[in-house]
Backbone as CSV, one residue per row, in Angstrom:
resi,resn,N_x,N_y,N_z,CA_x,CA_y,CA_z,C_x,C_y,C_z
1,MET,-17.050,-25.916,17.797,-15.526,-25.939,17.104,-15.028,-24.231,17.169
2,GLY,-14.092,-24.138,17.540,-13.338,-22.974,17.354,-13.373,-22.533,16.304
3,VAL,-12.540,-21.381,15.608,-12.088,-20.935,14.465,-10.122,-21.584,14.743
4,GLN,-9.506,-22.388,14.030,-8.231,-22.251,14.629,-7.169,-21.527,13.296
5,LEU,-6.374,-21.436,14.038,-5.188,-21.463,12.686,-3.698,-22.005,12.828
6,ASN,-3.096,-22.365,11.827,-2.227,-24.012,12.398,-1.138,-23.292,11.684
7,ILE,0.103,-22.426,13.025,1.390,-21.692,12.052,2.587,-23.078,12.059
8,LYS,2.580,-23.763,10.622,4.270,-24.453,11.125,5.507,-24.064,10.377
9,ASP,5.475,-22.589,10.580,6.934,-22.489,10.371,7.315,-22.164,11.980
10,PRO,8.399,-22.902,12.444,8.848,-22.379,13.772,9.025,-21.049,14.342
11,GLU,9.508,-20.455,12.933,10.633,-19.133,13.697,9.056,-18.091,13.669
12,THR,8.070,-18.273,13.398,6.777,-17.664,13.251,5.896,-17.539,14.357
13,VAL,6.252,-18.588,14.901,5.224,-19.747,16.402,6.706,-18.877,17.301
14,ARG,7.541,-18.886,17.372,8.617,-18.067,18.023,8.948,-16.868,18.528
15,LEU,8.715,-16.162,17.140,8.632,-14.311,16.824,6.952,-13.972,17.887
16,ALA,5.799,-15.218,17.310,4.714,-14.816,17.909,4.892,-14.791,19.406
17,ARG,5.363,-16.027,20.203,5.462,-16.372,21.369,6.320,-14.925,22.535
18,GLU,7.702,-14.567,21.630,8.032,-13.443,22.194,7.693,-12.508,22.266
19,LEU,6.736,-12.016,21.122,6.425,-10.433,21.453,4.734,-10.642,22.530
20,ALA,4.147,-12.146,22.245,2.548,-11.988,23.332,3.948,-12.143,24.824
21,ASP,5.168,-12.537,25.204,5.814,-12.733,26.320,6.096,-11.102,26.696
22,LYS,6.601,-10.054,25.699,7.161,-9.308,25.906,5.920,-7.870,26.071
23,THR,4.557,-8.354,25.802,3.168,-7.644,25.527,2.661,-8.199,27.107
24,GLY,2.846,-9.254,27.752,1.676,-9.582,28.224,0.535,-10.003,27.978
25,ARG,0.458,-9.969,26.510,-0.753,-10.588,25.876,-1.222,-12.513,25.836
26,SER,-2.120,-12.479,24.957,-1.938,-14.132,24.737,-1.139,-13.796,23.218
27,ILE,-1.014,-14.914,22.968,-0.638,-15.109,21.292,-1.833,-15.027,20.379
28,THR,-3.049,-14.994,20.401,-4.416,-14.371,19.587,-4.068,-13.161,19.658
29,GLU,-4.603,-12.800,20.899,-3.920,-11.093,20.770,-3.059,-10.405,20.278
30,THR,-1.778,-11.100,20.149,-0.450,-10.675,19.597,-0.779,-10.454,18.081
31,ILE,-0.855,-11.787,17.808,-1.740,-11.956,16.395,-2.460,-11.092,15.982
32,ARG,-3.694,-11.237,16.601,-4.729,-9.851,16.200,-4.317,-9.061,16.005
33,GLY,-3.397,-8.235,17.108,-2.997,-6.601,17.011,-1.825,-6.728,15.979
34,ALA,-1.003,-7.877,15.373,0.242,-7.546,14.796,-0.530,-7.550,13.288
35,LEU,-1.406,-7.931,12.469,-2.256,-8.263,11.981,-3.321,-6.761,11.702
36,GLU,-3.997,-6.182,12.255,-4.570,-5.445,12.279,-3.551,-4.192,12.450
37,GLN,-2.432,-3.923,12.884,-1.097,-3.060,12.183,-0.641,-2.892,11.257
38,ALA,-0.482,-4.159,10.233,-0.363,-4.480,9.275,-0.968,-3.911,8.181
39,ILE,-2.206,-3.740,8.703,-3.366,-3.653,7.592,-2.936,-2.628,7.742
40,ALA,-3.477,-1.622,8.629,-3.405,-0.148,8.903,-2.878,0.068,8.833
41,GLU,-1.386,-0.121,8.231,0.355,1.011,7.942,-0.435,0.895,6.253
42,ARG,-0.876,-0.459,5.870,-1.110,-0.857,4.285,-1.904,0.450,3.851
43,GLU,-2.704,0.849,4.426,-4.048,1.191,4.194,-3.820,3.265,4.054
44,ALA,-2.871,3.009,5.257,-2.227,4.339,5.300,-1.390,5.349,3.821
45,ASP,-0.108,3.545,3.788,0.435,4.081,2.570,-0.321,4.097,1.480
46,VAL,-1.234,3.054,1.116,-1.938,3.612,0.324,-2.897,4.812,0.043
47,LYS,-3.585,5.699,1.102,-3.652,6.536,0.750,-2.059,7.959,0.918
48,ARG,-1.705,7.854,1.632,-0.104,8.639,1.091,0.259,8.662,-0.368
49,ARG,0.092,7.473,-0.714,0.692,7.550,-2.403,-0.462,7.482,-3.361
50,SER,-1.571,8.179,-2.953,-3.262,8.214,-3.122,-2.842,10.021,-3.599
51,ALA,-2.837,9.999,-2.384,-2.921,11.654,-1.799,-1.471,12.286,-3.322
52,ALA,-0.262,11.608,-2.853,0.646,12.259,-3.927,0.465,11.976,-5.149
53,VAL,0.178,11.439,-5.613,-0.757,10.428,-7.091,-1.902,11.483,-7.064
54,ARG,-2.577,12.438,-6.551,-3.531,13.238,-6.573,-3.038,14.862,-6.837
55,ALA,-1.852,14.873,-6.346,-1.229,16.330,-5.761,-0.563,16.181,-6.957
56,LEU,0.886,15.179,-7.862,1.377,15.646,-9.295,0.078,15.714,-10.427
57,VAL,-0.871,14.912,-9.877,-1.952,15.096,-11.177,-2.531,16.483,-11.659
58,ALA,-2.702,17.246,-10.561,-3.580,18.783,-9.991,-2.776,19.434,-10.168
59,GLU,-0.746,19.450,-10.140,0.577,20.068,-10.252,0.467,20.196,-12.089
60,ALA,0.163,19.013,-12.397,0.715,18.796,-14.131,-1.310,19.425,-14.330
61,HIS,-2.168,19.494,-14.180,-3.189,20.409,-14.625,-2.890,21.712,-14.889
62,ARG,-2.123,22.136,-13.463,-1.995,23.517,-13.113,-1.130,23.861,-14.787
63,ARG,0.291,23.372,-14.869,0.974,23.924,-15.601,0.576,23.452,-17.047
64,ASP,-0.270,22.561,-16.944,-1.092,22.303,-18.559,-2.263,22.082,-18.576
65,PRO,-3.032,23.576,-18.752,-4.991,22.677,-18.036,-5.431,22.129,-19.464
66,THR,-4.844,21.865,-20.293,-5.344,21.117,-21.505,-5.266,19.613,-20.903
67,LEU,-4.349,19.498,-20.200,-4.163,17.357,-19.867,-5.465,17.509,-19.023
68,LYS,-6.238,18.647,-18.516,-7.251,18.154,-17.977,-8.568,17.232,-18.734
69,HIS,-8.556,17.787,-19.987,-9.303,17.298,-20.805,-8.863,16.025,-21.921
70,GLN,-7.660,15.305,-21.067,-7.043,14.543,-22.202,-7.054,13.645,-21.513
71,ASN,-7.589,11.882,-21.786,-7.300,10.668,-21.574,-5.645,10.362,-21.139
72,LEU,-5.438,9.175,-20.839,-3.518,9.059,-20.126,-3.206,8.691,-21.265
73,LYS,-4.284,7.795,-22.561,-3.059,7.768,-23.758,-3.275,8.717,-24.817
74,GLU,-3.462,9.768,-24.378,-3.793,10.989,-25.283,-2.545,12.059,-24.866
75,VAL,-2.855,11.638,-23.587,-1.487,12.216,-22.462,-0.402,11.512,-22.961
76,MET,-0.038,9.969,-22.809,0.663,9.514,-23.101,1.632,10.167,-24.683
77,ASP,0.410,9.049,-25.811,1.126,9.688,-27.230,1.655,11.535,-27.106
78,SER,1.092,11.882,-26.535,1.832,13.555,-26.782,3.120,13.396,-26.131
79,ILE,3.288,12.968,-24.933,5.052,12.979,-24.857,5.640,12.028,-25.684
80,TYR,5.639,10.665,-25.861,6.323,9.729,-26.160,5.497,9.757,-28.264
81,ASP,6.980,9.470,-28.544,6.730,8.641,-30.179,6.083,7.952,-30.501
82,GLU,5.802,6.984,-31.751,5.585,5.743,-31.702,7.120,4.888,-30.821
83,ASP,8.096,4.722,-31.191,8.656,4.183,-30.716,8.984,4.117,-29.183
84,GLY,7.985,4.901,-28.673,8.466,5.523,-27.318,9.656,6.430,-26.806
85,LEU,9.906,6.605,-27.316,10.888,7.907,-27.342,10.532,9.158,-26.443
86,PRO,10.832,9.902,-26.460,10.737,11.474,-26.385,10.175,12.129,-27.078
87,ALA,8.600,12.507,-27.151,8.682,13.250,-28.532,9.298,14.907,-28.660
């Protein structure tokens, strides 16, 4: 017996069939392709966000080299007072 996926939402089934018809692929191929594309887009988004964070950290270290030797709590403590307001 093969692996099965039971989609109970009629709109999802309709969309899968519509895309399959438009691409000339089977519903299985269509769903697999859509899932692979969604995963690839998610991974690319995570990489973009990670690169942006690394760039911000590098810029902060460039502007204040002492930050490089502080952990996050120490950095936050230097920025905000005990009430959470800017120091």
